[in-house]
N, C-alpha and C positions, 0 to 999 in steps of 0.2 A: 316558671320561672323560679329561680334560687341564688341567692347573693351570695357571694366566698368570701369576697375582699375584697377593699377600695385602698387607694394610695395615693394622698395628695401631696403635690411637693410645688409650693409658692402659690396657694387656691387660697384668695382673698385672705383669712388671717391665719388658713391653715399652712403652714412653712414646709413641715414635714407631720403629715399623721399618717399612721397604717393603722387600720380596722379590719377586723376580723369578723365574717357574721354564722351564726351557727342555726339549726334549727332552733323550736321553742319563740318562745318571747323573749325579744332583747330589748331593752330600753335604750336611749341615748337620752341621758339626763347630765340637766347642767341650767344655769342661769339663763335669764335673757341677754341675746348680743353676745355669749360664749362662742356661735360658732357651731349650734347644732343643724339649726335647718341648712347652713352652707353645705353640710352633708349630703343633702336631700338636691341641693343645685351640682354639686360636684356629680352626681348621680345622673340626674338630667344631661349636664353637660355633655359626660361619656358617650351617652346612649342615642343624642338628640344634639349638640354640639350647638348647644342653645342654654339660656339661664335668666336671672332676674337680670343681671347687669350686661354690660359689654365686654369682649375680650379683652381690652386694655385695663377697665377695672377688675376684672379678676383676678389678677396681675398681685400677691402679696406687694403692700408697702413697705413693709421690712426684708425684700428682695433686693439682692445685688445687683447693678445696673445689668451686668449680663446673663443673669440667670435664667431660667426659663418656667413656665408654670408646664404642670401637666395633671393628668388625672389617668390612674389605672384600676379598672374594675374588671373583678372576673364575677362570671356567672355562669349558672347551670341551667339548661332548655334543652328538654328532648333527649336526655342523655347525652348530649355533646357539653362541654368545657368552653366558653369564651372568655378572650382576654382583651381588653379594648386598652390601648395608651394611646390617650388625643393631647396635643398639645395648643396654643392658641390656632396655629396654623398648619400643624400637622396632624394624624391619625392613622393608627394602625390598629388591625383585627386580625387577631390569631386564633384558631380553630382545634380545641383540643392543647395536645405539645408540639403541634407543628411547630418548628424554627422559623421557614417561611410566612408572611402575613396571606390572610387573603384577600386582603383591601389593604391600599396602602397611602389612600388619601383620604382627606377632611369627606369631602361628599360621597366618595364610596362607600367608605366605612360607615358615614351616617345611610345611605340609600339601600345598605347590606343590611343593618340592621333594623331598619324599618321592614320592609321584604321579612325577615326572619321572625321578629316580633310578631309580626301581621298586622301593626295597628299604627298609627300617627302620635306625635308626642302627646296630643291634649287626649286622645284616646288612651295609652298605656298610664298617664296618673291618673284618668278619671277612673281607671279600672284597678291601680294597683297602690294606689294614694289617696289618702284622705286625711285633709286639716282640719283644723276648727273653723277656718273661712270657706272650706269646702263641703262641710258635712250638708248643707244644704243643698245636695250635688245637682235634684232639680228643681229648687224654688227659683232660681233667676230662668229657668227655661219657659217658654210659651209653652202648651201643651202638645204642638204639633214637634216640637225637639226631643221634648221629654220621651214621646212615645218613640223617634226613631233612636234617641241614646240607647235605649231599652233593648232596641230590637236588635242594635250594633253589635252592642257588648255581650249579649246573650246566644248571636249567632245569625239572627234572624234576618241580617242583612245579605246573606248569601242568597236570600229567598228574593228579594227587590232587586237584588244586582241579576239573578236567573230573569224575574220577571221585566227588568230593563231591556235587557236580550233581548227577549222574545219580541216586545212592543216595537225593539228598532225592527226585528226582523221582520213582523207584521208591517211595517211604515213600507220597509225596504219590498216587499214583496206588492204592496201596494202602486209603490211608484212603478217599478218594473208591469205590471199588469198596464197600466194608464200609459206607459210608454210605447208596449207592446200595440195596445187597439189604435193608437194614435200612430203608426207608424203601417198600421195594415191598410192596403187599398182596398177600393171595390170589388169585389167579385165579379159584378155583369161586367165591368170594365176590363178584368182580364179577360174573361171568356171572349168579350168585343176585339180586345187586342188579338187574343189569336185566331181568330176568325178572318180580321183584316191581313194579318202578317202570313197567314195561307196563300190567299188570293194573288198576295203581292210576289210571292214565289212562283208562282203557276207563269204569271206574267214575266218577269225577269228572266224565266227559261225557254221561252218562246222566241223574247228579243235576241235574246242570246245567241241562238239557232241560227238565224236571219245575219248577224255579226258576222260570226265563223263562216258563212257562204262568200258575203264580197268582200274578206279578208285572203281566203284563197284565190280567188280570182284575180286579185290588184298583186297579189305575190307573184302568181306566174307573170304578169306581162311585166314587173320589175326585174325578174329573174331572165329574160330574155333580150331587153336591151341592156342589161349589163356589162357582158364583156365588151363590147363596140366600144358602150363611155369609158371605159376603166383604159381601153388601148388610146384612145383621143387624149385623154388626160396623161397618159404617160410621156405621149407624143409632145404635150404641151410643157410639160414640169421639164423634158429636157431643153427646149427652147429656153425656158426663162431662166433654169439652170445657166445656159451658154451668156447670155445679157448679163447675168446675175455676176461670172466671173469678169467678165469683159468690165463690167463698173468698179468693180474692187483691184481688179489691176490698175484702171485710170486712175483712183485715188490714190492707190500707191504710189504709181508713176508721180504725180503729184506731190507728193508727200516727199518722195526721195528725192524731188530735184528745188522744193526746198529747204533741204536737209544741205546738199552739194553747194547753194548759193550761201548758206547760213556758213558754214565752214571757211569758204572763200573768202567773206567780209572778217570772221575774224582772225584768220591768217595775216591777210593784211593791216589789222589793229596791231598783231603783233611786232610786226616790222615799225611800223610809227611810236611804240612803248619802246624797244629796244633803242633809237634815236633818245629819244628823252630820258630814258635810264642812264645814258651817257651823260647828259648836261644834270640832272639833278644830282649825281653822286659828284661831281665835280663842286657844286652850292655846298652838301653837307659833310665835306670835310671838316669843317670846326665843329661839328655837334660834339664828339664826344668829348673832347678835354674842357667844352664848356660842361656840360654835364657834372662831371667830375669835381671842377671849380664851384659849382651851384651847392654839393654836396658838402663841402669844405665853408660854405658863406652860410647854409642853412645853419650848422651848430655855431657858430660863431652870434648867428641872429637868436639862435634861442639862451645862447649865455650873456648877451647885452639885453633880453627881455627879465632873466633873472635878478642881475644886478641892479634895472630898475627899479623891480618888486621887494628888493631889500631893503634901497634905501626909500622908498616909500614907507615901508613896515617900521625903519628906523625912527623916523620923522613922526610917525602918530605913536608910537611906545613914548619915544618921549613927550609927546605933549600927554598922555596918558599917568606916566610920571609925574609930571608936574601938577597935573590936578590930586594926585594920590597926598604931594609932600604936601600941598595946601590943606588938605583934608587932615592931614597928621598933625599940623600945627596948631587946627582949630579943636582936636579933642586930646592932644597929650596930656593934659591938664586932669582929666576925666577923673583918674582913679583918687587924688586928693581928695576933687569935689565930690565922690560919691562918700566919701569917710564922713566930710561934714554933713553932709544929707543924711545920710544913716543917723546920726548923732542927734542931729533936729528931729527929723521923723519920731524917732524911741523919744524924745520931751514929749511931745505932743500928746503921742500916743498915752503917754501915763498920766499926763493930764485930762486927755480925756477920759480915762478911765474910772479915774477919782472923780470926775464932775458926771460920768453915769452912775456911782453909785451911789454918790451924796442925792441924786436927782430922783435913784428907784426909792431910797429911804427919804425923804419926804414925801415923795408922792403916794409911796405906800401909806405912810402914815395918815396921810391928807384923806386917802379912799376908807380905810379903815375907820378913822372918825366918822365920816358922811355915812357909811353902811350902820355904822351904831346906832347913829343919833336916826336914822331911820328905822331902824327896827324898834325903836325905843319908843318911836310916834307910833307907829305899828300898832305893839302890845298896849301902848296907853288908851288906846282907841278902844281895841277890842275888849282890855278891862272896863274902860266907862261904860260901853253898852251891856255888858257882863251885868253890872252893879246897879244899871240902871234899869234893868231887868228884875233881877233881884230886888230893888225897891218896890218897883211898881207892882209885882205879883207878891210881896206881903203887903203891902195896904190893901191890894183887892181881896187878900184870904181874911185879912183882919186876926184880931185875939186867936179865932178857931183854928189859925192857918199854923204849919210848922215850920221851924225855923229852918233857914235855907244851910246852916254850918252843922247842928247835931242834930236833925230833924223830930226835936221834942216840940210842943205846941208852946205857941207865944205865948199868950194868957197875958200878963202885966207886962213882959220883957216888951211888947210890942213896939212903943214908943221909941225904947232905947234901942233896937235893931234899926228902925228906920232913922233916927238920929245917925245912928253909926255907919249906915249905908251912904246917908246925904252929906256924912263929911268925908267918905272916903270918895264920892263922885270929886266933890269941889278939890281935893288934893291932886284926883287925878289930871284934872279942868286945867290946874296951875302948870301941874308939869308937863302936860303937853303944850301949852303953850312956850314955854323954855325949850323944849326938844323943835318946837318948829320953828321957830326964831332960831335955834342951832344947826337946824339943815337949811335956812334960807341962808345962814351964812357961809355954810359949806358947801354951796351948791359951784361958787366959782372957785379956780383953780387960786390958789392963795398966789403974794407977789413973788414969794420966796422961790416958790417950786417954778412960775414961770421964768422967773430970773435964771435958775439952773438950767432949765430947759435950753433957752434962749444962749445961756454958754454951751450948752452941749452942743447945739445943733452950729456955731461956729468953729469950736473943736473938729467937728468933724469933717469941715469942711477943710479946715486947713491942714489937718492931717490926708483927705482927698488927695488935695493939693501937693505934698510933701511926696505921696507914693507913688503920685505919678511923674514928678520932678526924678524921682529914685529912679523910676525903671528907665527912664530917656537917661539919664547918667550910666545904668548899670548896660544900657546898648549900647553905648559909646565906648565903655570901657571892652568890651565884647567886638565891638569894631575895631577899634585902635590892634590889636591883635594881628587881627585880620590885615590892617593895612601895613604892618610891619613886614608881615610873611609877604602879601603881595609887591610890595616896592622892591623889597629884595628879590623875587622872582625876575623882575621887570629889571631889574640892572645887570640879572645873568645873562636874561634875553639880548637886552643891547648891547653886550660885550662880545657875545655869541654872532651877533649880525654883523659886528664891524670885521670881525675875524672872516666871515664868509665872504664881504665883498671885498677885502683886499685879497682874497686867493682869486677873485674872477678876474682875467686877463683882457685888457682893452685894446682896441685896434680895428675893430668893425669899420669896412668899408662900406654903406650903404648906397652910395654911387655905382659902383661898381655891381652890388650885389644886383640893384635895379637891371643894369644893362645887360647883365649875364641872363638873368629871366626875363627880359624882352628876345633877345635874340633865342634862347631855345624854344619860344612863344610862337616867333617867327618861321624858324627852321620845323617846326613838329608836323606840317603839314606837306613840307614837302617829303619828309621822312615816309611818312603814311603815300604820298603817292607815288614814290620809290617801289615802296612794300608791292603797293599794286602792280606794277608797272612788271616787278619783279615774278611775279605771282602767272601775269598774262605770257611771258618768255618760256617758264619750265612747260605751260600744256602746249606750246608749239610741236613737239613730236607725236604727242596723242591726235591733233587736229590732222595733221598730213595721215597718219595710219586713217582716220575718221574719212576723209577727202578720196581716199582712194576706193576704202569699201563702199562708200555712196556709189561713185562712178561706175564701178561695176555691177552694182545691182541695178542703175539706170539701164544700162544697156541691156542686160536680162529680161526687166520687167516689158520692155519695146518691143524686144522679140519674142514672147510669149503671146502678147495683144495681138498680132499678125496672124498667128497660129489661128486665135478665138475668134478673129474675124469673119476669115476665110470658112471654117466650121458651122458659124452661123449661116454665111447666104449659101452653103451649099443643104440646109436644110430644107426640104421639101412639107409644109405643113400649111393645109386649108383651113383657114380660119371659118368659113361657111359652115364647113362638116362639122365642126368642132360645136357651133353654137346650134345649129340642129338639133344634134345629139344630146347637147346638154336641156335643152327647152324639154324634147319628148323625157325625157328619165326624169327631171323634177318632176313633169305632168305626171307619170305614173307612180313614184315616189311618194308625191302627194296624195294620191288616191289610197295606196298602201298606206300612211300614215293615219289618213282618216279613218279608213276601214277598221287598224286596229284599235285605235282611241274608242271610234264606236265597238269593239271586241268588248276592251278592258274595259268601257262605261257599262255596259251587258254587264260584263261579269263582277262587278264591282254593285251593282244593283243587286243580283243576283246573292252574293254573298250579304249587302246588309237587310236584304228580305229574311234571308236563312238566321243571321244573327236575330232580328227585332221577333223570329216565332221561338227562336229558344228562348228569349228572356222571357217573350211573351208565357210558354210553357213554365220557365222556372219560377215564372212571379207569379202563379199560379201555383205551383208545389210548396213556395215558400209563405204564401198566404195559408195554406191548408194545415205546414208545421206550424205554423207562428197561433194560430186558432189551437191547435194542441195543446203548445205551450201557456197559452193564457188559461185554457182549463185545468192543465197541470199545476200551474200557481195561484188558479181560485183556490183551489182543492186545499194548499199549503197554508194560505192564507187561513181561511176555516178551521183548519187546524190549531194554527197559533193562535187563533181568537179564543178558542176552546181552551188553548193553554192558561191564557192571562186570566180568562174567569177563574180557571181552578186555581190558579195561585191566589188571586185575591181572596177567592173565601179561606183557601189554608191559613195566607198572613190572618186573615179575623179570625178564625178560629184560634190560633196562636194567643195572638195580643189577648182575646177574651180571656185566654187560659192563665195569661200573663199574670194580672193584677192579681185575681185570686189567691196565685200560688206565691207572690209576693207577699202580699196581707197575711197567709198564713204563717211562712217564716219569719214576717217581721214580729207576729204576735207573738211567737214563741220565743224569739228573741228578748220582745221586752218584756215578758213577764219575767224571763229569769233576772233581767237586769231590776225591775224596779219591785220585787218579790210579789208580786200579785198573781193570781189566777183570775181576777177578773176584768183586766186589762187586757183589750184588744188596741192592733193599729189594721188600719181600712187605705187601701187608695180607692178613690173615686174612678170617673171617666177621663178626667182629667190627669192624673196620676200627684193628685193633691195627698199629701199625707192628714189622714185622721185620727185621734186617739179617743176611744171609747172607753169608758168607764160602766162596767155594768150592763154595757149594749148601747148605753148613750154619751153619745159625743160632746167632747169637752169643747166649748166656745171660745175659749181663747187657751193657748199654753206655755207657761214660763218657759225663760229663755233656756234652762237645763234640761226641762220635758222635751223641749223643742228640738236640742242638740242628742238626747237621748232617741228620740225619733227618727231622726234624721241617720244617727248613729247605725239604729238598728235595719234602717231601709237600707242602708251603706253593705254590710254585713250580707244582710238579704240579698240582693242583687250580686255579691261576689261568692255566696254558696251554690247559687243560681248557674253563674259562669265555671264554678268548679265540677259541679254535676253536669252539668253537658259538653263539656270538655272529656270529660271520661277520666281524668286523673285529678291528684292534685291539686288545688289553688297555687298551695305553695307559698306564694308571695303577699303578704298585705304589709302595710305601712300608711301609720297613725301619726300625725302630727298635731299635739297640744289640743286633743280629746279631753281632757279632765277638765278645762279651764273653768267650766259653768255647773261639775258636779260635785257632789258633796261626797263626802268618804265612804257612804255605805256604797254608793253608787257607782266609784271607783272600784271598789273592792270588786262587785259585781259583773263591773264590765271585764275585769282580769280576768275573774272566774269561767264570763261566758267565752272567752276568748281561748282558753286554757281547753274549755270542754268544744272547743271546735277545733284542736287541733288536731284530729283527721282530715279535716277537709284546708287549713290554713298552717303548712308544714312549718311556715316561717313567718312569724310576725313581730315588727320592730316598730317601737312607741317611741316617739321624739315627744319630751315634757320639760315642764323644768321643776317637776314637783317631787321632791325627794320621797315624801311616803309610799309611792309605789313600788319602791325598791324591793320588798319583799314578797311582791307580788311575781316578780321578773324571774328568768332561766340565765339570764347574763345583765352585765350592766356596763355601759361605755358610759365613763365620765367625761364631760367635756367642761374644760374652765378658760379662761381667759388670762392668759400671763403677762402684766406690762409691762416686767423687766425687760421680757424677749418680743413684746407685742405679734402673740401669736396666741393661735389653741394649745390646749394641752389634754391629751386623750389619755385616757386609762381603763383596762379593763377589768373585770372584776366579776365573782358570780354572784345571782343573786340570791333571793329567801326562796325559792321556788320547790327548796327541795322539802319544807316542811310538808303533813300531809294536809289537806282542805281545813280541818276541823283545828288544827294546828295555827293555821295563818289564820283563818276566823277568830282563834280566840286572843292572838296577837295582836290583829287589829281591834280589837272591842278593847283591850289593855290600853292600847295608844290612844284607841278613842276616848276613853274615860281619864287618862289621865292629861290629854288636852283638855278636855272639861273643867 
């Protein structure tokens, strides 16, 4: 893998950053906090959609609200060029120069990249990245984890995966064998089943032959009597058919008779309805005029109700106007009162402000005096204790002691110094008594301060009362304007109501209205009865036609019944002969059915016996096939067991060769770094790093030595990955690996990386140490600009164009100048 370019938009402190990467050693240099490690985080986010912080925290603080965050990474892998464009919730992956993405969602891009790179995020960073905190690559791992990690990054993990597949197949074969054996029947039981089924077939065959003979005899008897029995049935059916026709015609005759009677009754009812209709029509003559009059009276009734409603509304509105005018009379002087209260409130506020200022001044003066007295008393006590301590020390040391002021021997000045200290102590006691009394005097609030505080509280209460009064007056002023508008509106409404009432005409007669309604109510049922009578009379022509039709049908049915009754009496039918033939036929038929049932039973038993024999033979063949399958599975399982043992031996051999090879590579790199031919590095069975000097292991490693040992181990692992991949490893990223190394070892690290250029085509160093510039091929400088609250990136060439001797000479001069 080889990085080509990286573009950041609003990614943490990088608002608009573009980086290009080339072959050789590239240094990303800048102070801490400038945004160097954020570049690695952006690479991780582009490849695996993860970083140190949440996606919301990745957005630059200086970005506009609608600006989006994006990371675009280009890299080369296996002769293909990939380009990733990832945002907070979106992602696209492009292959070579194709315009359409090969994956266009966050999950799909991450899954495709992980499959292409062939490793998870943790595996990727453990392979390509090394930071100061990650130099102890395997120190935090238990021995089993170290071995698995090295096996995985070096490609040995495929052997474990193949061995796991072999183990899974072996377990599957064992389960299949157990299942086959569990389902296999007993061979002796199968042989007994075949023998029993053969005997059952022979017995069933004999019974079937006997049943076929009896069935043939019964079928002959039934064939002989069947013609006579069929003739008797036909004669009986004809007689029954004539009787059924007679019964049906008798029922129809009865139904037609009922229809004739019904139609006759309806015609009589129509004659009565015609006479009743004449009487009703005379009584209903005034109904039409009454309905017209009721319509006019209804309209007058509605207008009269509207006039009453308007009169009642007018009265309620007048009462509301009286209430509003009373309220107006109460608050009409509110504007003048507002001005008076405002002036009084401003006066009280000015007095309150003056009282508050004077109170604060007096209280501040009292508190300052009190604090000053407390501080002075505390200092006097401290000075008194110090003077007493000096006096006692001087007395205890005597004339040979040193003066506490000039540190010279006291000698004959002892008494003078003691007297001076005694006098000072007494002065401090007198001053302390004065300030103690002063503190007691100032412990209570002075009377003038209390009086000012009381006046401030009184003025505060008066001001609050005036403010509440002013609020009420202002509300009344606001209400006054609304009242004036409302009174004018209601006056206009009363005037409109008066005009509406004057327009409505009077003259509604309630007595006549009630009389007309009662008459219409009385005549309405008579009108309905007259309508029903008219409907009956309208049906009279139809009923006359039906009466004639039903009468003709009744006569026709009577003639047909006479004919059928004569035919039924003329038929000659012997009931006793029918019963005798029926009994004989049923006997022969039952014997035939019994013989047929016996025949079917025998045939079924023979089929079951043959089926049992077939199943027994099939079970026998299946048992033999399963035995052959078990033998084949056993052979396959033994083969997979041999493969598992072979893989175990292969992995053990590879792991045994792994530690010496890593130790040899690490020793080569270590000697280059420390300029020593006797220094060695060794990995023990638990993959712990040990440094030897002249063949003797160092019991304790310093921080720098430990970092060097872990770095060379890391480089050795990377070189082994490159050698086993069959192509240059290409990429190696080192983050702040110079922290604990001195200048010489930093120079050696750069020279070692340059010597490994054929293995690590692209090396990226991230550091805050400026002195390594001369050992780099390209420098990317990163700094933080407070004015724009973002990181600024500059590209430049390093000093690696010089020869190794020139770089070493320049390094020696810089080191000497620093000394």
